[in-house]
N, C-alpha and C positions, 0 to 999 in steps of 0.2 A: 544573171543579168540577161535581159531579152533585148534584142534590137528590132525595131519595127520595120526597118528597111527591107528585110527579106520576106518574112511571112505576111506582112500587111502593107506592102509597098504602095498599093493603090488605095488604101483605106483613107477615109475622111478623118479630119481631126476629131469629130464627134465619136467615130467608131474607135479610134485609138484611145481617147479619154475614157470611154465606156469600158473598153477592154482592161485598162489599168485599174479602173474603179472596181469592177467585178472580181478581178484577180488579185486585188490588194497590192498592186505594183506602183512604185514611185515613178513619176514621169520626169525624165531629164530631157530637156528640149532646147533647141535654138529658135523655136517658133513661138513668138509671143501670143499667138492666137489661143493657146490653151488657157491662159489666164482669163481671157475674155469669156470663154465658154463657161468657166466656173463662176466668175464674179458678175458678169453682165447678164448672162443667160441663166444663172442659178442652176447649172448642171451639177450632178453629183461629182464631187472631186475624188481623185485618187488619194492615197495616203499622203503623198507629197507631189507637188508640181513645181519643179525647179527649172526656171528659165535661165539659160546660160548665154552670156555674151563673151566672145573671145576674138582675138586677132587671128590672122591666118597661122595655122600650125598643123602638123600632121595629126590625124585622128589618134594614132598610137600615143602621142605625147599628151593629148587631151585626156584620153582614157586613164593614163598613168596618174595624171594630176587628180582626177576625180576619185580614183581608187585610194590615193594617198589621203585625200581629205576625208573620205569615208572611214578609213582605218583610224584616223585621228579623232573621229567623232565619239 
């Protein structure tokens, strides 16, 4: 799992989406702009673009939930 926050902290949404597409990475995001890039602008999608909505909770709790869901898939 890669986190954009550190190596690409100032990257644009287009750059992040392109990085995911080129490297075959799934995109998990709280930012709904990525769907617009793929559907409205016809940009090449990554293997998966998952838009997440959640209430306030610690990131460690969120990561544990996502890992559990992926393990059950």
